[in-house]
C-alpha positions as a printed NumPy array, in Angstrom:
array([[-31.913, -18.747, -20.164],
       [-31.431, -21.726, -17.64 ],
       [-33.096, -24.568, -19.376],
       [-33.668, -26.37 , -15.969],
       [-35.026, -23.484, -14.137],
       [-37.718, -22.771, -16.692],
       [-38.627, -26.345, -17.048],
       [-39.097, -26.334, -13.047],
       [-41.143, -23.208, -13.504],
       [-43.396, -24.872, -16.265],
       [-43.856, -27.94 , -13.793],
       [-44.806, -25.519, -11.011],
       [-47.238, -23.781, -13.294],
       [-49.178, -26.823, -14.534],
       [-49.469, -28.074, -11.021],
       [-51.223, -24.54 , -10.225],
       [-53.348, -25.075, -13.224],
       [-54.38 , -28.592, -12.025],
       [-55.166, -27.138,  -8.484],
       [-57.543, -24.761, -10.167],
       [-59.304, -27.383, -12.29 ],
       [-59.951, -29.504,  -9.3  ],
       [-61.333, -26.651,  -7.526],
       [-64.855, -25.462,  -7.429],
       [-64.483, -21.946,  -8.789],
       [-65.785, -20.726, -12.152],
       [-62.922, -21.13 , -14.717],
       [-62.032, -20.038, -18.467],
       [-61.381, -23.7  , -19.595],
       [-60.512, -22.533, -22.899],
       [-57.918, -20.202, -21.656],
       [-56.493, -22.972, -19.403],
       [-56.58 , -25.661, -22.12 ],
       [-54.701, -23.394, -24.408],
       [-51.848, -22.519, -21.579],
       [-51.486, -26.139, -20.941],
       [-50.818, -26.678, -24.61 ],
       [-48.394, -23.847, -24.81 ],
       [-46.457, -25.249, -21.821],
       [-46.435, -28.679, -23.532],
       [-44.916, -27.241, -26.765],
       [-42.551, -25.064, -24.596],
       [-41.422, -28.085, -22.799],
       [-40.877, -30.07 , -25.849],
       [-38.725, -27.278, -27.264],
       [-36.607, -27.063, -24.301],
       [-36.129, -30.876, -24.09 ],
       [-34.884, -30.648, -27.694],
       [-32.666, -27.92 , -26.967],
       [-31.022, -29.611, -23.961],
       [-30.56 , -32.742, -26.114],
       [-28.846, -30.742, -28.851],
       [-26.495, -29.328, -25.878],
       [-25.917, -32.804, -24.84 ],
       [-25.079, -34.192, -28.282],
       [-22.681, -31.298, -28.942],
       [-20.937, -31.983, -25.883],
       [-20.656, -35.559, -26.25 ],
       [-19.835, -35.457, -30.03 ],
       [-22.926, -37.655, -31.004],
       [-25.464, -35.225, -32.226],
       [-27.093, -37.138, -35.258],
       [-26.444, -35.857, -38.836],
       [-28.707, -34.953, -41.592],
       [-31.803, -34.721, -39.565],
       [-34.213, -31.934, -40.304],
       [-37.203, -30.998, -37.861],
       [-40.139, -28.68 , -38.139],
       [-43.44 , -27.873, -36.761],
       [-45.284, -29.869, -39.028],
       [-43.859, -33.183, -37.363],
       [-45.883, -32.48 , -34.157],
       [-48.287, -35.521, -33.367],
       [-51.901, -34.865, -32.397],
       [-54.44 , -36.878, -30.517],
       [-56.935, -36.113, -32.467],
       [-57.803, -37.232, -36.133],
       [-56.483, -33.899, -37.585],
       [-53.534, -34.755, -39.949],
       [-51.119, -31.864, -39.113],
       [-48.526, -32.563, -41.196],
       [-50.679, -33.249, -44.288],
       [-52.702, -29.971, -43.618],
       [-49.555, -27.943, -42.949],
       [-47.834, -29.322, -46.146],
       [-50.882, -28.129, -48.279],
       [-51.223, -24.8  , -46.325],
       [-47.521, -24.025, -46.803],
       [-47.567, -24.75 , -50.551],
       [-51.035, -23.014, -51.078],
       [-49.797, -19.961, -49.31 ],
       [-46.688, -19.799, -51.615],
       [-49.111, -19.915, -54.489],
       [-51.512, -17.285, -53.28 ],
       [-54.564, -19.895, -52.84 ],
       [-57.087, -19.423, -50.146],
       [-56.763, -21.839, -47.149],
       [-59.283, -24.233, -45.704],
       [-60.206, -23.65 , -41.962],
       [-57.914, -26.891, -41.223],
       [-54.903, -25.52 , -43.462],
       [-55.359, -22.089, -41.626],
       [-55.423, -23.924, -38.228],
       [-52.11 , -25.759, -39.101],
       [-50.322, -22.733, -40.867],
       [-51.178, -20.535, -37.903],
       [-49.933, -23.063, -35.186],
       [-46.498, -23.138, -37.132],
       [-46.363, -19.228, -37.577],
       [-47.095, -18.888, -33.616],
       [-44.031, -21.092, -32.966],
       [-41.355, -19.544, -35.464],
       [-41.082, -18.649, -39.143],
       [-43.33 , -21.194, -40.854],
       [-40.783, -24.013, -41.802],
       [-40.631, -26.122, -44.942],
       [-43.123, -29.299, -44.345],
       [-41.154, -32.264, -43.436],
       [-42.289, -34.051, -46.437],
       [-41.101, -31.089, -48.937],
       [-37.769, -30.884, -46.727],
       [-37.142, -34.174, -47.249],
       [-37.557, -34.015, -51.071],
       [-35.119, -31.003, -51.016],
       [-32.424, -33.301, -49.326],
       [-33.016, -35.935, -51.642],
       [-32.804, -33.612, -54.625],
       [-29.593, -31.994, -53.066],
       [-28.128, -35.19 , -52.668],
       [-28.807, -36.4  , -56.388],
       [-27.241, -33.272, -57.585],
       [-24.271, -33.087, -55.124],
       [-23.759, -36.466, -53.867],
       [-20.499, -35.722, -52.24 ],
       [-22.384, -34.09 , -49.616],
       [-23.433, -37.586, -48.542],
       [-19.713, -38.298, -47.715],
       [-19.412, -34.993, -45.613],
       [-20.42 , -34.617, -41.698],
       [-23.252, -32.548, -42.036],
       [-25.202, -31.217, -38.79 ],
       [-28.374, -28.917, -38.437],
       [-27.376, -26.87 , -35.403],
       [-28.673, -23.362, -34.817],
       [-26.04 , -20.587, -34.389],
       [-22.322, -20.951, -34.427],
       [-21.168, -24.553, -34.094],
       [-17.65 , -25.96 , -32.599],
       [-16.667, -29.295, -33.692],
       [-14.187, -31.206, -31.594],
       [-11.659, -33.056, -33.913],
       [ -8.496, -35.246, -33.028],
       [ -5.166, -33.43 , -32.302],
       [ -2.11 , -35.055, -30.988],
       [ -2.436, -38.681, -30.618],
       [  0.203, -40.627, -29.01 ],
       [  0.719, -44.349, -29.654],
       [ -0.211, -47.183, -27.175],
       [  2.717, -48.33 , -24.961],
       [  3.804, -51.504, -23.154],
       [  3.189, -51.104, -19.438],
       [  5.665, -52.608, -17.079],
       [  3.578, -54.478, -14.194],
       [  3.022, -52.449, -11.021],
       [  4.776, -49.33 , -12.658],
       [  3.028, -45.869, -12.736],
       [  1.365, -45.152, -15.728],
       [  1.801, -41.902, -17.309],
       [ -1.044, -40.313, -19.227],
       [ -0.643, -39.974, -22.936],
       [ -0.137, -36.476, -24.44 ],
       [ -3.381, -36.706, -26.405],
       [ -5.085, -33.32 , -27.346],
       [ -8.196, -32.369, -29.034],
       [ -8.552, -29.464, -31.633],
       [-11.64 , -27.93 , -32.891],
       [-13.243, -26.736, -36.199],
       [-15.43 , -23.546, -35.648],
       [-18.344, -22.962, -38.115],
       [-20.318, -19.755, -38.388],
       [-22.861, -19.188, -41.264],
       [-23.176, -17.634, -44.725],
       [-26.329, -17.035, -46.305],
       [-26.697, -18.849, -49.523],
       [-29.683, -17.616, -51.503],
       [-31.603, -18.515, -54.967],
       [-34.054, -15.863, -56.402],
       [-36.341, -17.036, -59.043],
       [-38.955, -15.266, -60.78 ],
       [-41.941, -17.308, -61.723],
       [-45.115, -16.54 , -63.898],
       [-48.356, -15.928, -62.271],
       [-49.37 , -19.177, -64.081],
       [-47.893, -20.95 , -61.1  ],
       [-51.027, -20.471, -59.12 ],
       [-52.893, -22.703, -61.923],
       [-50.459, -25.525, -61.054],
       [-51.373, -28.503, -59.053],
       [-49.926, -28.439, -55.445],
       [-47.844, -31.509, -56.132],
       [-46.406, -29.943, -59.388],
       [-45.865, -26.539, -57.578],
       [-43.967, -28.514, -54.924],
       [-41.753, -30.269, -57.657],
       [-41.029, -27.095, -59.317],
       [-39.746, -25.444, -55.996],
       [-37.917, -28.313, -54.955],
       [-36.275, -28.713, -58.413],
       [-35.107, -25.256, -58.987],
       [-34.23 , -23.972, -55.283],
       [-32.661, -27.355, -53.856],
       [-30.717, -27.655, -57.255],
       [-29.146, -24.248, -57.057],
       [-28.24 , -24.126, -53.588],
       [-26.754, -27.774, -53.5  ],
       [-24.536, -26.487, -56.639],
       [-23.403, -23.683, -54.744],
       [-22.819, -25.594, -51.425],
       [-20.888, -28.284, -53.336],
       [-18.843, -25.628, -55.218],
       [-17.768, -24.348, -51.5  ],
       [-16.831, -27.876, -50.519],
       [-14.308, -28.232, -53.247],
       [-13.039, -24.531, -53.897],
       [-14.125, -22.52 , -51.067],
       [-11.557, -20.619, -49.443],
       [-12.961, -20.604, -45.842],
       [-12.474, -16.663, -45.934],
       [-15.726, -14.709, -46.038],
       [-17.353, -17.988, -47.281],
       [-17.527, -21.858, -46.549],
       [-14.126, -23.689, -47.18 ],
       [-13.397, -27.291, -48.016],
       [-11.08 , -29.568, -49.479],
       [ -8.919, -26.951, -50.843],
       [ -7.787, -26.361, -47.237],
       [ -7.461, -30.17 , -46.07 ],
       [ -3.799, -30.436, -46.721],
       [ -0.941, -31.134, -43.93 ],
       [  0.686, -27.852, -44.413],
       [  0.003, -24.357, -42.73 ],
       [ -3.584, -23.528, -42.843],
       [ -4.285, -26.508, -44.688],
       [ -2.051, -26.243, -47.604],
       [ -0.983, -29.114, -49.738],
       [  3.035, -29.603, -50.349],
       [  4.573, -31.123, -53.219],
       [  5.952, -34.766, -52.548],
       [  3.964, -34.65 , -48.947],
       [  0.166, -34.704, -50.014],
       [  0.713, -33.351, -53.542],
       [  1.539, -34.789, -56.799],
       [  2.118, -32.602, -59.719],
       [  2.227, -34.007, -63.267],
       [  3.172, -32.543, -66.657],
       [  0.968, -33.174, -69.857],
       [ -0.449, -36.7  , -68.836],
       [ -0.986, -38.596, -65.62 ],
       [  1.039, -41.857, -65.305],
       [  0.306, -44.874, -63.579],
       [  3.294, -43.92 , -61.083],
       [  1.555, -40.568, -60.289],
       [ -1.759, -42.602, -59.343],
       [  0.007, -45.054, -57.111],
       [  2.291, -42.361, -55.492],
       [ -0.902, -40.356, -54.501],
       [ -2.646, -43.135, -53.111],
       [  0.504, -43.783, -51.062],
       [  0.331, -40.471, -49.927],
       [ -2.954, -40.812, -48.221],
       [ -2.441, -41.21 , -44.444],
       [ -3.042, -44.734, -43.126],
       [ -6.643, -45.533, -42.28 ],
       [ -8.28 , -42.834, -44.609],
       [ -8.301, -45.337, -47.635],
       [-11.477, -47.256, -46.126],
       [-13.785, -44.391, -46.998],
       [-11.558, -42.599, -49.598],
       [-13.032, -41.32 , -53.036],
       [-11.702, -39.699, -56.13 ],
       [-13.049, -36.208, -56.989],
       [-12.449, -34.436, -60.477],
       [-14.295, -33.245, -63.429],
       [-15.459, -35.705, -66.121],
       [-13.159, -33.891, -68.672],
       [-10.117, -34.487, -66.355],
       [-10.909, -38.09 , -65.576],
       [-11.517, -38.998, -69.385],
       [ -8.407, -37.169, -70.67 ],
       [ -6.062, -38.072, -68.076],
       [ -6.957, -41.116, -66.199],
       [ -9.288, -43.276, -68.416],
       [ -6.485, -44.057, -70.717],
       [ -4.796, -45.657, -67.919],
       [ -7.404, -48.548, -67.946],
       [ -5.52 , -51.712, -68.922],
       [ -7.459, -54.845, -67.499],
       [ -4.639, -57.248, -69.249],
       [ -2.174, -55.265, -67.078],
       [ -3.801, -54.421, -63.801],
       [ -7.106, -53.124, -62.291],
       [ -5.852, -49.456, -61.857],
       [ -8.959, -48.333, -63.408],
       [-12.332, -50.211, -63.127],
       [-16.05 , -49.648, -64.071],
       [-18.399, -51.742, -62.326],
       [-22.072, -51.036, -61.506],
       [-22.228, -47.855, -63.603],
       [-19.373, -46.309, -61.521],
       [-15.523, -45.642, -62.229],
       [-12.978, -46.889, -59.512],
       [ -9.269, -45.779, -59.197],
       [ -7.313, -48.343, -57.312],
       [-10.675, -49.509, -55.632],
       [-11.815, -45.943, -54.561],
       [-14.955, -44.559, -56.369],
       [-14.829, -41.655, -58.549],
       [-17.18 , -38.594, -58.154],
       [-17.532, -36.373, -60.648],
       [-17.984, -32.538, -60.18 ],
       [-18.02 , -29.587, -62.419],
       [-16.486, -27.472, -59.463],
       [-12.876, -28.605, -60.106],
       [-10.909, -27.107, -62.96 ],
       [ -9.575, -29.348, -65.711],
       [ -6.5  , -31.231, -64.562],
       [ -7.168, -31.113, -60.826],
       [ -8.124, -34.159, -58.533],
       [ -8.569, -34.955, -54.967],
       [ -8.533, -38.434, -53.294],
       [ -9.561, -38.321, -49.648],
       [-11.982, -39.19 , -47.015],
       [-14.822, -36.426, -47.22 ],
       [-16.176, -37.298, -43.712],
       [-13.384, -35.031, -42.639],
       [-15.119, -32.166, -43.889],
       [-17.686, -30.804, -41.626],
       [-20.622, -28.765, -42.386],
       [-23.443, -27.08 , -40.685],
       [-26.725, -25.552, -41.55 ],
       [-27.247, -23.07 , -38.848],
       [-30.464, -22.177, -40.514],
       [-32.168, -24.738, -43.046],
       [-33.566, -23.947, -46.175],
       [-36.498, -21.485, -46.21 ],
       [-38.74 , -20.531, -48.881],
       [-40.651, -17.008, -48.976],
       [-42.599, -15.177, -51.634],
       [-43.19 , -11.418, -52.861],
       [-45.75 , -10.432, -55.128],
       [-44.492,  -6.887, -55.156],
       [-41.164,  -7.148, -56.578],
       [-42.154,  -8.852, -59.665],
       [-45.032,  -6.457, -60.23 ],
       [-43.363,  -4.842, -63.307],
       [-42.938,  -8.422, -65.153],
       [-46.488,  -9.738, -63.627],
       [-44.557, -12.502, -62.073],
       [-43.908, -13.65 , -58.428],
       [-40.463, -13.831, -56.862],
       [-39.585, -16.851, -54.649],
       [-36.423, -16.615, -52.423],
       [-34.971, -19.865, -51.386],
       [-32.175, -19.376, -48.687],
       [-30.093, -21.228, -46.071],
       [-27.331, -20.167, -43.752],
       [-24.237, -22.613, -44.183],
       [-20.785, -23.191, -43.252],
       [-18.121, -25.673, -43.737],
       [-14.469, -26.489, -43.341],
       [-12.151, -29.443, -43.834],
       [-10.203, -30.756, -40.849],
       [ -6.499, -30.02 , -41.932],
       [ -2.947, -31.566, -41.072],
       [ -4.285, -35.181, -40.599],
       [ -3.407, -36.398, -44.214],
       [ -7.1  , -37.435, -44.985],
       [ -6.683, -35.663, -48.27 ],
       [ -4.257, -35.738, -51.239],
       [ -4.217, -33.6  , -54.498],
       [ -3.109, -34.087, -57.935],
       [ -2.684, -31.272, -60.169],
       [ -1.017, -30.253, -63.53 ],
       [  2.221, -28.515, -63.217],
       [  2.16 , -24.744, -63.523],
       [  2.59 , -23.903, -67.143],
       [  1.67 , -27.271, -68.353]])
């Protein structure tokens, strides 16, 4: 479909409808008014689609932005967002809708699968960031379908220019990270007593269970995903072939205990420029067994505790249960790119839970992620095999 061509057709059709309204013949005003509203909605969707395409081409697409039909503004005093949020939640609870709620829900259903209300969606994102704070460090997009992200490739140094001499273009190049999508789902069985909850309590219940489960799974892929038939992450962020880590290049292996020398060696391996936003990631067990004993303020500031957070050589420590004991990464996680080709949706089924007198709620999203390899943005520390 040509976006430009369709927008031209819409403009022409509006002109035809305007001419009809200015004429003297008898008209079906309700039908014309509905068509004009539909054309306005289609125009907004086309404009957003074009902006998304322009953003992808320019590399300026904003991250961490969710939108849905509930965000549409109305000229009258009908609070669309409020009514839609209530309607969406009551629909999941199996409660009857008021006329205004039905109006809001039907409008969303006509445009697409009823999306999670903006307020609820924001609560889900907030909860996901609380559960998996490393997601805030990654580049996360919300682009429907497959997504290709341009990344730096060969980058020659600047050179001195001799006056009046011809300038030869640098042999710089761009690479790309291609993301597809994998379904990540969470099915919960809830007692039919959920229909007796208040709307706010039910919303908190859905957000808490579904957002937390999906966030933990995505975080797991960010750390240990293979990138084959599933999202990938930092495990493929090395300088070697297919993002492998190489001993004494971007991998520090240690025996029973981490030494101060191991830590400084790893920090020194991080390629220049990436330390500004670098963080350490490891399990709590690994930190307190291997790194915490290195804290010695009388000697240096290798390990520090400030503002409720731990720091190693000035870089914040993020704890995660996804990494195995003895394994840690240091790096700039903005060089992990993720994309929700479909944001989280929630649907219910009363039939599948009939035998247990329960209601099934299915939360799902389509997500993919990859680290940008070969740049030296990550360093790995791990116990030697057999230790």
